[in-house]
N, C-alpha and C positions, 0 to 999 in steps of 0.2 A: 504493499499500499504506499502511496506517495506520502512524503512528509508534508504537513500542512503548516506553512510558516505564517508569522505575524504579517508579513508583506502581502501574502496572498489574501489573507482575510481582509486586510486594509484595502486592497484594490477591488475586491468584490463588494465591499461595503460601499465604496465610492461609486461603483458602477450601478448598484441595485438600490441603494438607499435602505437596505435591510438591516436589521440589528447585527452586531458582531457575532454573537453566538449562533444565530441563524445562518450567518455566512459560514462560520467554522464548521457547523453541522453539515450543510450543503456541499462544501468542499470535500469533507470526509466521505459522504455518500457517494460522491462523483470521482473519488480517487484523485483529487486535485485538479480535475479538468474545469478550467474557469468558465468556459461557454456552457458546459453541461450544468454547472452549479448555478449559474445565472438562470438558465431555463427552468431548473427545479424551483428556485426561489420564486419565479414568476407563477409557476403552476400552483405553488402552495399559497400564493397570495401575498407573499412577503416582500416582493420586489416592485418597484415602481414600473410603469409601462415603458419608460425609456431606458435603453441600455447605456447610453452615454451619461456620465454624471453631470448633473446640472450645476454643481459647484465649481466655478471657474477659479483656478489658482494662479495661472501664469499672468505676467503683466505684459504691457505693450499697448499697441494701437492697431486698429483696422482702419486704414485710410482709404477713402473713396475719391476718385477723380472722374469727372464726367464732362463730356462735351456735347451732350444732346443726342448724338448717334451712336456713341460708344462710351463705355465706362469700365473702370478697373477698380477692384477692391483688393487691397494688399494687407496682409497681416505681418507685422514685424514684432517679435517678442523681446522683452528686456526682463532683467531680473528683478527690478523694483519698479513700483508705480511712480517713484519720484523721477526716474529716467523717462518714463513714458510721457511726462509732462514738460520735459526739457525742450526748449524752443529749437535747439540745434538738432536734436534727435527728430522732432516731428517735421522739421523742414527737409531733413535727409529722406525720411520716409515718403514725403510728398513728391520730391524729386525722382525717386525711384519708381513710384507708382505712375508718374507722368511718363517716364521712359517706357514702361510697359505699354501704357496707352498708345504711345506713338511707334510702337515696334511690333514685330510679329512673334516675339518670344512665347514659347508654350510651356516652359518649365523653369524652375529655379535655376538649374545648371546653365540654360540658355541666357537667362537673365544676368547671372553673374559674369558671364563672358562678354557682355555687351560693352562697347566703349562708353565711358562716362559721358554724360551730356554736356559737362562744362569743360572737360579735358580729355580729348580722345586718345592721349597717350596712356591713359589709365583705364582700367575696366571698373565695372560696378563692383566686382569683388575686391579690387585694390582700394576703393573708397570705403567699402564696408569694413575692411580690415583697419583702415585709418580710423573710422568711426568707433569701432571697438576700443582702440587704444585711447582715443579722446574721452569717450564716456566712462571707460573703466569698468564696464560690465559686459557679460556675454550678450550679444545681440543675434537674433535668428530670423533671417528672411524665410519665414515658414511656409507661406502659400500665397497664391493670388488666383483670381479669376477675372477674365475679360468677357464682356458682353457687347456684341456689335449688332445693332438693329438693322437688319436687312430691309425690313418693311414696318416702319414705325419709328419709335423713339425710346430713349431710356431716361430714367431719373434715378437720383441717388438720395440717400438719407444717412446721416451719421448720428448716432445717439451716444450720449455719455462721454463726449470728447474723444471718441474713437473706441469705446468699449464694443459698439456694435456698428457694423457698416453694411448697408443694404443697397442692392441695385434691382430695379424692376424694369423689364423690357415689356413695353406695350405695343399692340398693333393699332393702327388707326392714325388719324391726323393729330399732330401735335398742337392742338387748340389750347387755349388758356384753361378751358374746363378739364380737358383730358389730362394736361400736365398737373393740375391741382388734385385731381382724382388719383393719379399715379403716385403723386407725393403722399397723399393720404394712405394709400395702400402700402407704400414703402415703410411708413410709420407703423402700420398694423403689423407688417411682417416683422419689424423689430420688436414690437411689443408681445406678440402672440406666437411667434416662432413656428409658422405652418411648415409642413414638410413637402406639400405638393401644391400645385395650382389648383388641380381638380381631381376628382375621383378617377378620371380616365388615366392617370398617371400611376395609379396604385395597382400593383401587380396582384394577379391572382394568387401567387404563392404568399404574398404578404397577408392577404385576407385569410387564406387557409390556415396560416400559421397563427394568426390572432384567434381564430376560431378554436384552434386546438388548445391554446393557452386558456381561453375563457371556459371551454368545456371542463378542463382540468380544475379550474378554480371552483366551478359549480360542483363538480363531483367531490370536492374536498370540503364542501359546505354541508353540514348534517341536515339542514332544513331544504336548501335548494336542490340537493341531490335526489330528494324524494319525489320531486314534481314529475308529472308526465313528460315523456320525451318531446312531444309537441311543444309543451310549455317551455322546456329547456332550450329547444331550438329557436323558439321565438325570442327568448331572453338573449341568446347569443347574438342573433341578427340585430336586435335592438341596441345591444352594447357595441357592436361593430359599427353600426350606423352612427352612434353617438361619437365614437372615437374619430371616424372619418370627418365628422362636422368639426372636430378640433384640429385635425392635421391637414385638412384641404382648405386652402385660402378662400376659394369661391363659396364654400359651404360655411365658413365662419360668420358670425354675426359681425356686421360693419361696426367697428368701435365708436363711430360718431353717429350711429343710427339714433334718431330722435325717439323712435319707439322701442328701442332695445331689441328689435326682432329682425330688422332688415339685414339680409345676408350681403355679402360682398358681391355676389352675382347680380342680385337685384339693384344694389347701388350702381353698378356699372350699367346696367339696363337703363337706369334713370338718367345718368350722366350722358349716354349715347342719345337718348330721346331729347333731352333738353338742348344738347349742342348740336344736334343735326348730324352727328358724325359717329359711326360705330366705333367703340373702342373696347379693347380687352387685354387681359394679361396674357402674355406669352410664356414668361418665365420670370423667376426671381433668384437672387442669390443673397444669402445672409451669412456674414462672418461674425461670430462673437469671440472677441479676443480671448485666447487661452482655452477655448473649449476642447476637451479631450486631453488637455495637459494638466499636470499637477505638480506643484512644488513639493519638495521633500520636507517632511514634518516629522522630525526625529521624536519629539514629545508624544505625538499621536501614535506613532509606531510603538513606542515604549508602553503606551497605554494599552494598545492591543495585545502586545506580548504579555502584559500582566494579566489581562483577562483570560488569554489562553492558558497560562500557567496556573490560574487560580484553581 
């Protein structure tokens, strides 16, 4: 049987949001397999619906640059929040993002090899190394995504000084009403973190997997498990539908809806009708600085170890 370490329990706890002892037990039952332990926690109702931890630990900024037809969001991580607010650092990140916007690079390696915009004798990598030396912290050009509107326009939104960066690509004419609607939706994406534009993007495998998890949860409930199969199937369908309303942008309730009921899809229908020009969401990109990353926390690891040895 695989040895269950404090670090493994800590990682599973961050991923699932379940209690430490629940995580330890799940890892033991799954012989240390992290993915299998997470699935077991979900089936037992001990884990949150999201696999990725919602607690963001890494610092830095997600910078968005946009010119109306194309946009780039770039995440650069630093070790401390203090550096993330440093003007020299933020200026550097904006320059790098602008270089991506004006080039055809598709990866971090390609980006690092680019000639620097202000001195072609140096590369982006050279400037990055100089910036690390100047700032005195490890800096990581972690990821970027570029969106080019072939038919329509793009808008961007930055929240929390670079904590969250969003790009929304729209189809239709870039009227003032359409751009205002797109900006409103970019704010919604930042706030509610949808995973898809519409249900059409959700795979059948994802739906099947969620139904499997929900069935396991119901079977583990002494009361719900005794209900007729038809009722259980109806419960599963209802819960899947509720989840899709949370993860699909068009199904979400529009955050500025006066009645608190209007969906994003209905809001866009209203905007299209009032402006006389059809407008719709094609895609969106949302970066949250540090998502999926975690700082080392020796005190917490010691706490977990103490719990395991108790």
